[in-house]
C-alpha positions as protocol buffer text, in pm:
chain_id: "A"
residue {
  index: 1
  type: UNK
  ca { x: 1977 y: 47 z: 2492 }
}
residue {
  index: 2
  type: UNK
  ca { x: 1718 y: 92 z: 2220 }
}
residue {
  index: 3
  type: UNK
  ca { x: 1569 y: -220 z: 2066 }
}
residue {
  index: 4
  type: UNK
  ca { x: 1534 y: -287 z: 1694 }
}
residue {
  index: 5
  type: UNK
  ca { x: 1159 y: -308 z: 1636 }
}
residue {
  index: 6
  type: UNK
  ca { x: 1162 y: -339 z: 1258 }
}
residue {
  index: 7
  type: UNK
  ca { x: 1434 y: -471 z: 1032 }
}
residue {
  index: 8
  type: UNK
  ca { x: 1417 y: -503 z: 655 }
}
residue {
  index: 9
  type: UNK
  ca { x: 1686 y: -666 z: 445 }
}
residue {
  index: 10
  type: UNK
  ca { x: 1728 y: -663 z: 69 }
}
residue {
  index: 11
  type: UNK
  ca { x: 1386 y: -516 z: -7 }
}
residue {
  index: 12
  type: UNK
  ca { x: 1303 y: -471 z: -376 }
}
residue {
  index: 13
  type: UNK
  ca { x: 986 y: -376 z: -560 }
}
residue {
  index: 14
  type: UNK
  ca { x: 903 y: -402 z: -928 }
}
residue {
  index: 15
  type: UNK
  ca { x: 575 y: -386 z: -1117 }
}
residue {
  index: 16
  type: UNK
  ca { x: 537 y: -635 z: -1403 }
}
residue {
  index: 17
  type: UNK
  ca { x: 837 y: -612 z: -1638 }
}
residue {
  index: 18
  type: UNK
  ca { x: 928 y: -253 z: -1548 }
}
residue {
  index: 19
  type: UNK
  ca { x: 1266 y: -169 z: -1390 }
}
residue {
  index: 20
  type: UNK
  ca { x: 1258 y: -199 z: -1011 }
}
residue {
  index: 21
  type: UNK
  ca { x: 1113 y: 97 z: -825 }
}
residue {
  index: 22
  type: UNK
  ca { x: 1385 y: 31 z: -569 }
}
residue {
  index: 23
  type: UNK
  ca { x: 1615 y: -260 z: -498 }
}
residue {
  index: 24
  type: UNK
  ca { x: 1821 y: -416 z: -220 }
}
residue {
  index: 25
  type: UNK
  ca { x: 1708 y: -169 z: 48 }
}
residue {
  index: 26
  type: UNK
  ca { x: 1790 y: -236 z: 412 }
}
residue {
  index: 27
  type: UNK
  ca { x: 1670 y: -38 z: 713 }
}
residue {
  index: 28
  type: UNK
  ca { x: 1642 y: -84 z: 1091 }
}
residue {
  index: 29
  type: UNK
  ca { x: 1395 y: 111 z: 1304 }
}
residue {
  index: 30
  type: UNK
  ca { x: 1463 y: 141 z: 1676 }
}
residue {
  index: 31
  type: UNK
  ca { x: 1222 y: 197 z: 1962 }
}
residue {
  index: 32
  type: UNK
  ca { x: 1139 y: 563 z: 2017 }
}
residue {
  index: 33
  type: UNK
  ca { x: 1320 y: 670 z: 1700 }
}
residue {
  index: 34
  type: UNK
  ca { x: 1191 y: 930 z: 1454 }
}
residue {
  index: 35
  type: UNK
  ca { x: 1292 y: 856 z: 1094 }
}
residue {
  index: 36
  type: UNK
  ca { x: 1208 y: 1055 z: 780 }
}
residue {
  index: 37
  type: UNK
  ca { x: 1226 y: 940 z: 418 }
}
residue {
  index: 38
  type: UNK
  ca { x: 1253 y: 1212 z: 155 }
}
residue {
  index: 39
  type: UNK
  ca { x: 1282 y: 1204 z: -223 }
}
residue {
  index: 40
  type: UNK
  ca { x: 1125 y: 1332 z: -541 }
}
residue {
  index: 41
  type: UNK
  ca { x: 768 y: 1243 z: -640 }
}
residue {
  index: 42
  type: UNK
  ca { x: 751 y: 899 z: -797 }
}
residue {
  index: 43
  type: UNK
  ca { x: 1070 y: 775 z: -630 }
}
residue {
  index: 44
  type: UNK
  ca { x: 880 y: 503 z: -441 }
}
residue {
  index: 45
  type: UNK
  ca { x: 861 y: 654 z: -93 }
}
residue {
  index: 46
  type: UNK
  ca { x: 494 y: 571 z: -39 }
}
residue {
  index: 47
  type: UNK
  ca { x: 535 y: 222 z: -183 }
}
residue {
  index: 48
  type: UNK
  ca { x: 824 y: 158 z: 55 }
}
residue {
  index: 49
  type: UNK
  ca { x: 621 y: 287 z: 348 }
}
residue {
  index: 50
  type: UNK
  ca { x: 331 y: 58 z: 255 }
}
residue {
  index: 51
  type: UNK
  ca { x: 566 y: -240 z: 234 }
}
residue {
  index: 52
  type: UNK
  ca { x: 717 y: -169 z: 575 }
}
residue {
  index: 53
  type: UNK
  ca { x: 366 y: -130 z: 718 }
}
residue {
  index: 54
  type: UNK
  ca { x: 265 y: -467 z: 564 }
}
residue {
  index: 55
  type: UNK
  ca { x: 4 y: -295 z: 345 }
}
residue {
  index: 56
  type: UNK
  ca { x: 196 y: -418 z: 39 }
}
residue {
  index: 57
  type: UNK
  ca { x: 443 y: -700 z: -25 }
}
residue {
  index: 58
  type: UNK
  ca { x: 799 y: -667 z: -158 }
}
residue {
  index: 59
  type: UNK
  ca { x: 911 y: -841 z: -475 }
}
residue {
  index: 60
  type: UNK
  ca { x: 1206 y: -974 z: -276 }
}
residue {
  index: 61
  type: UNK
  ca { x: 1363 y: -932 z: 65 }
}
residue {
  index: 62
  type: UNK
  ca { x: 1244 y: -991 z: 419 }
}
residue {
  index: 63
  type: UNK
  ca { x: 1091 y: -778 z: 694 }
}
residue {
  index: 64
  type: UNK
  ca { x: 1087 y: -875 z: 1061 }
}
residue {
  index: 65
  type: UNK
  ca { x: 911 y: -708 z: 1353 }
}
residue {
  index: 66
  type: UNK
  ca { x: 1064 y: -758 z: 1694 }
}
residue {
  index: 67
  type: UNK
  ca { x: 1227 y: -1080 z: 1574 }
}
residue {
  index: 68
  type: UNK
  ca { x: 896 y: -1216 z: 1444 }
}
residue {
  index: 69
  type: UNK
  ca { x: 777 y: -1247 z: 1084 }
}
residue {
  index: 70
  type: UNK
  ca { x: 557 y: -946 z: 1008 }
}
residue {
  index: 71
  type: UNK
  ca { x: 260 y: -1073 z: 813 }
}
residue {
  index: 72
  type: UNK
  ca { x: 38 y: -1163 z: 1107 }
}
residue {
  index: 73
  type: UNK
  ca { x: -78 y: -940 z: 1393 }
}
residue {
  index: 74
  type: UNK
  ca { x: 181 y: -678 z: 1291 }
}
residue {
  index: 75
  type: UNK
  ca { x: -91 y: -436 z: 1178 }
}
residue {
  index: 76
  type: UNK
  ca { x: -201 y: -398 z: 1539 }
}
residue {
  index: 77
  type: UNK
  ca { x: 144 y: -258 z: 1608 }
}
residue {
  index: 78
  type: UNK
  ca { x: 116 y: 4 z: 1334 }
}
residue {
  index: 79
  type: UNK
  ca { x: -89 y: 322 z: 1324 }
}
residue {
  index: 80
  type: UNK
  ca { x: -104 y: 475 z: 977 }
}
residue {
  index: 81
  type: UNK
  ca { x: -165 y: 842 z: 893 }
}
residue {
  index: 82
  type: UNK
  ca { x: -239 y: 918 z: 527 }
}
residue {
  index: 83
  type: UNK
  ca { x: -202 y: 1240 z: 329 }
}
residue {
  index: 84
  type: UNK
  ca { x: -565 y: 1219 z: 214 }
}
residue {
  index: 85
  type: UNK
  ca { x: -691 y: 1119 z: 561 }
}
residue {
  index: 86
  type: UNK
  ca { x: -874 y: 803 z: 437 }
}
residue {
  index: 87
  type: UNK
  ca { x: -1165 y: 861 z: 672 }
}
residue {
  index: 88
  type: UNK
  ca { x: -1522 y: 742 z: 618 }
}
residue {
  index: 89
  type: UNK
  ca { x: -1688 y: 1071 z: 526 }
}
residue {
  index: 90
  type: UNK
  ca { x: -2045 y: 972 z: 618 }
}
residue {
  index: 91
  type: UNK
  ca { x: -1948 y: 814 z: 949 }
}
residue {
  index: 92
  type: UNK
  ca { x: -1898 y: 1007 z: 1271 }
}
residue {
  index: 93
  type: UNK
  ca { x: -1564 y: 1110 z: 1416 }
}
residue {
  index: 94
  type: UNK
  ca { x: -1599 y: 849 z: 1690 }
}
residue {
  index: 95
  type: UNK
  ca { x: -1687 y: 573 z: 1443 }
}
residue {
  index: 96
  type: UNK
  ca { x: -1376 y: 654 z: 1241 }
}
residue {
  index: 97
  type: UNK
  ca { x: -1148 y: 642 z: 1544 }
}
residue {
  index: 98
  type: UNK
  ca { x: -1293 y: 304 z: 1642 }
}
residue {
  index: 99
  type: UNK
  ca { x: -1250 y: 158 z: 1294 }
}
residue {
  index: 100
  type: UNK
  ca { x: -923 y: -27 z: 1379 }
}
residue {
  index: 101
  type: UNK
  ca { x: -1102 y: -174 z: 1679 }
}
residue {
  index: 102
  type: UNK
  ca { x: -1373 y: -309 z: 1451 }
}
residue {
  index: 103
  type: UNK
  ca { x: -1120 y: -451 z: 1206 }
}
residue {
  index: 104
  type: UNK
  ca { x: -936 y: -622 z: 1491 }
}
residue {
  index: 105
  type: UNK
  ca { x: -1273 y: -756 z: 1617 }
}
residue {
  index: 106
  type: UNK
  ca { x: -1220 y: -610 z: 1961 }
}
residue {
  index: 107
  type: UNK
  ca { x: -1503 y: -483 z: 2185 }
}
residue {
  index: 108
  type: UNK
  ca { x: -1593 y: -118 z: 2126 }
}
residue {
  index: 109
  type: UNK
  ca { x: -1700 y: -71 z: 2486 }
}
residue {
  index: 110
  type: UNK
  ca { x: -1345 y: -133 z: 2608 }
}
residue {
  index: 111
  type: UNK
  ca { x: -1195 y: 128 z: 2372 }
}
residue {
  index: 112
  type: UNK
  ca { x: -1470 y: 392 z: 2387 }
}
residue {
  index: 113
  type: UNK
  ca { x: -1321 y: 588 z: 2683 }
}
residue {
  index: 114
  type: UNK
  ca { x: -979 y: 586 z: 2517 }
}
residue {
  index: 115
  type: UNK
  ca { x: -1124 y: 706 z: 2186 }
}
residue {
  index: 116
  type: UNK
  ca { x: -1295 y: 999 z: 2356 }
}
residue {
  index: 117
  type: UNK
  ca { x: -978 y: 1081 z: 2553 }
}
residue {
  index: 118
  type: UNK
  ca { x: -765 y: 1076 z: 2237 }
}
residue {
  index: 119
  type: UNK
  ca { x: -1006 y: 1306 z: 2056 }
}
residue {
  index: 120
  type: UNK
  ca { x: -988 y: 1554 z: 2344 }
}
residue {
  index: 121
  type: UNK
  ca { x: -606 y: 1535 z: 2335 }
}
residue {
  index: 122
  type: UNK
  ca { x: -621 y: 1613 z: 1963 }
}
residue {
  index: 123
  type: UNK
  ca { x: -841 y: 1914 z: 2026 }
}
residue {
  index: 124
  type: UNK
  ca { x: -1150 y: 1774 z: 1850 }
}
residue {
  index: 125
  type: UNK
  ca { x: -1334 y: 1620 z: 2144 }
}
residue {
  index: 126
  type: UNK
  ca { x: -1629 y: 1850 z: 2079 }
}
residue {
  index: 127
  type: UNK
  ca { x: -1674 y: 1690 z: 1736 }
}
residue {
  index: 128
  type: UNK
  ca { x: -1707 y: 1332 z: 1858 }
}
residue {
  index: 129
  type: UNK
  ca { x: -2055 y: 1279 z: 1707 }
}
residue {
  index: 130
  type: UNK
  ca { x: -2006 y: 1498 z: 1401 }
}
residue {
  index: 131
  type: UNK
  ca { x: -1992 y: 1345 z: 1053 }
}
residue {
  index: 132
  type: UNK
  ca { x: -1644 y: 1364 z: 905 }
}
residue {
  index: 133
  type: UNK
  ca { x: -1775 y: 1528 z: 586 }
}
residue {
  index: 134
  type: UNK
  ca { x: -1837 y: 1849 z: 784 }
}
residue {
  index: 135
  type: UNK
  ca { x: -1479 y: 1873 z: 915 }
}
residue {
  index: 136
  type: UNK
  ca { x: -1192 y: 2090 z: 792 }
}
residue {
  index: 137
  type: UNK
  ca { x: -869 y: 1933 z: 666 }
}
residue {
  index: 138
  type: UNK
  ca { x: -691 y: 2000 z: 992 }
}
residue {
  index: 139
  type: UNK
  ca { x: -974 y: 1849 z: 1195 }
}
residue {
  index: 140
  type: UNK
  ca { x: -974 y: 1541 z: 973 }
}
residue {
  index: 141
  type: UNK
  ca { x: -601 y: 1488 z: 1024 }
}
residue {
  index: 142
  type: UNK
  ca { x: -645 y: 1520 z: 1401 }
}
residue {
  index: 143
  type: UNK
  ca { x: -913 y: 1251 z: 1383 }
}
residue {
  index: 144
  type: UNK
  ca { x: -678 y: 1038 z: 1171 }
}
residue {
  index: 145
  type: UNK
  ca { x: -409 y: 1075 z: 1440 }
}
residue {
  index: 146
  type: UNK
  ca { x: -652 y: 958 z: 1707 }
}
residue {
  index: 147
  type: UNK
  ca { x: -746 y: 661 z: 1488 }
}
residue {
  index: 148
  type: UNK
  ca { x: -378 y: 574 z: 1442 }
}
residue {
  index: 149
  type: UNK
  ca { x: -326 y: 568 z: 1820 }
}
residue {
  index: 150
  type: UNK
  ca { x: -639 y: 383 z: 1932 }
}
residue {
  index: 151
  type: UNK
  ca { x: -473 y: 38 z: 1953 }
}
residue {
  index: 152
  type: UNK
  ca { x: -159 y: 182 z: 2117 }
}
residue {
  index: 153
  type: UNK
  ca { x: 73 y: 72 z: 1834 }
}
residue {
  index: 154
  type: UNK
  ca { x: 452 y: 62 z: 1857 }
}
residue {
  index: 155
  type: UNK
  ca { x: 483 y: 245 z: 1524 }
}
residue {
  index: 156
  type: UNK
  ca { x: 329 y: 552 z: 1368 }
}
residue {
  index: 157
  type: UNK
  ca { x: 373 y: 550 z: 989 }
}
residue {
  index: 158
  type: UNK
  ca { x: 287 y: 885 z: 832 }
}
residue {
  index: 159
  type: UNK
  ca { x: 265 y: 942 z: 456 }
}
residue {
  index: 160
  type: UNK
  ca { x: 288 y: 1316 z: 377 }
}
residue {
  index: 161
  type: UNK
  ca { x: 57 y: 1390 z: 676 }
}
residue {
  index: 162
  type: UNK
  ca { x: 63 y: 1766 z: 610 }
}
residue {
  index: 163
  type: UNK
  ca { x: 61 y: 1753 z: 229 }
}
residue {
  index: 164
  type: UNK
  ca { x: -304 y: 1855 z: 193 }
}
residue {
  index: 165
  type: UNK
  ca { x: -302 y: 2128 z: 458 }
}
residue {
  index: 166
  type: UNK
  ca { x: -238 y: 2502 z: 453 }
}
residue {
  index: 167
  type: UNK
  ca { x: 80 y: 2636 z: 615 }
}
residue {
  index: 168
  type: UNK
  ca { x: -59 y: 2721 z: 959 }
}
residue {
  index: 169
  type: UNK
  ca { x: -265 y: 2403 z: 987 }
}
residue {
  index: 170
  type: UNK
  ca { x: 31 y: 2195 z: 869 }
}
residue {
  index: 171
  type: UNK
  ca { x: 249 y: 2356 z: 1136 }
}
residue {
  index: 172
  type: UNK
  ca { x: 5 y: 2266 z: 1414 }
}
residue {
  index: 173
  type: UNK
  ca { x: -28 y: 1907 z: 1289 }
}
residue {
  index: 174
  type: UNK
  ca { x: 351 y: 1868 z: 1270 }
}
residue {
  index: 175
  type: UNK
  ca { x: 390 y: 1995 z: 1626 }
}
residue {
  index: 176
  type: UNK
  ca { x: 110 y: 1768 z: 1750 }
}
residue {
  index: 177
  type: UNK
  ca { x: 249 y: 1456 z: 1580 }
}
residue {
  index: 178
  type: UNK
  ca { x: 602 y: 1511 z: 1709 }
}
residue {
  index: 179
  type: UNK
  ca { x: 471 y: 1587 z: 2059 }
}
residue {
  index: 180
  type: UNK
  ca { x: 269 y: 1263 z: 2064 }
}
residue {
  index: 181
  type: UNK
  ca { x: 563 y: 1055 z: 1944 }
}
residue {
  index: 182
  type: UNK
  ca { x: 799 y: 1205 z: 2200 }
}
residue {
  index: 183
  type: UNK
  ca { x: 557 y: 1173 z: 2491 }
}
residue {
  index: 184
  type: UNK
  ca { x: 457 y: 813 z: 2414 }
}
residue {
  index: 185
  type: UNK
  ca { x: 803 y: 699 z: 2295 }
}
residue {
  index: 186
  type: UNK
  ca { x: 657 y: 553 z: 1978 }
}
residue {
  index: 187
  type: UNK
  ca { x: 864 y: 493 z: 1667 }
}
residue {
  index: 188
  type: UNK
  ca { x: 783 y: 729 z: 1380 }
}
residue {
  index: 189
  type: UNK
  ca { x: 848 y: 661 z: 1013 }
}
residue {
  index: 190
  type: UNK
  ca { x: 763 y: 971 z: 814 }
}
residue {
  index: 191
  type: UNK
  ca { x: 748 y: 1026 z: 439 }
}
residue {
  index: 192
  type: UNK
  ca { x: 757 y: 1396 z: 355 }
}
residue {
  index: 193
  type: UNK
  ca { x: 865 y: 1659 z: 102 }
}
residue {
  index: 194
  type: UNK
  ca { x: 885 y: 1909 z: 389 }
}
residue {
  index: 195
  type: UNK
  ca { x: 1257 y: 1944 z: 466 }
}
residue {
  index: 196
  type: UNK
  ca { x: 1214 y: 2133 z: 796 }
}
residue {
  index: 197
  type: UNK
  ca { x: 969 y: 1862 z: 908 }
}
residue {
  index: 198
  type: UNK
  ca { x: 1218 y: 1589 z: 818 }
}
residue {
  index: 199
  type: UNK
  ca { x: 1495 y: 1773 z: 1006 }
}
residue {
  index: 200
  type: UNK
  ca { x: 1290 y: 1734 z: 1324 }
}
residue {
  index: 201
  type: UNK
  ca { x: 1357 y: 1359 z: 1305 }
}
residue {
  index: 202
  type: UNK
  ca { x: 1654 y: 1166 z: 1443 }
}
residue {
  index: 203
  type: UNK
  ca { x: 1749 y: 1026 z: 1102 }
}
residue {
  index: 204
  type: UNK
  ca { x: 1674 y: 1138 z: 748 }
}
residue {
  index: 205
  type: UNK
  ca { x: 1702 y: 912 z: 443 }
}
residue {
  index: 206
  type: UNK
  ca { x: 1662 y: 997 z: 77 }
}
residue {
  index: 207
  type: UNK
  ca { x: 1517 y: 752 z: -174 }
}
residue {
  index: 208
  type: UNK
  ca { x: 1666 y: 834 z: -512 }
}
residue {
  index: 209
  type: UNK
  ca { x: 1752 y: 627 z: -821 }
}
residue {
  index: 210
  type: UNK
  ca { x: 1616 y: 312 z: -654 }
}
residue {
  index: 211
  type: UNK
  ca { x: 1855 y: 344 z: -357 }
}
residue {
  index: 212
  type: UNK
  ca { x: 1811 y: 458 z: 2 }
}
residue {
  index: 213
  type: UNK
  ca { x: 2087 y: 674 z: 148 }
}
residue {
  index: 214
  type: UNK
  ca { x: 2138 y: 858 z: 476 }
}
residue {
  index: 215
  type: UNK
  ca { x: 2143 y: 1236 z: 442 }
}
residue {
  index: 216
  type: UNK
  ca { x: 2132 y: 1322 z: 814 }
}
């Protein structure tokens, strides 16, 4: 039986005196589950993803991770993949992958073999000492995937991970991400405009008019 790893109840978000971006949202994520959130631009998908990843705080509501309050070591259980990569351009590929290790104040020497192994799995092992600024978009996203996996998180949160890539590169990144999630039994929460990509997930939600509804 799959275990609920993340549960959010009554989540709302508003900015200043504006109407709420969304309100009273509830969602459970189960171990090994792939979940997609779709919706028009500006509907609040990325904000919701950031809240669930503890990168932002809700205006109201509660989030729990594995029956524990989230705002503590929860970030070690989350690997985040951004549309714009969010890599340090003047640092090397290896330095970028090890960035979560540095933030967590863990010893680099322990994670170095894993970082190199992940980069080889992503097909960019030959670029380990290359500066990120010299990489293509597809190579950068492969590095970002390795960075997301370095601490062996329970969750992979991906915000439009193929949005800045051409069709063929996007296809290879989609296949790689889904393969990783299936092989490692991680839980994926994906925000995307790509309907075929979302249909590869176990559940698809749409965020529209401040409400979250199941569409598949």
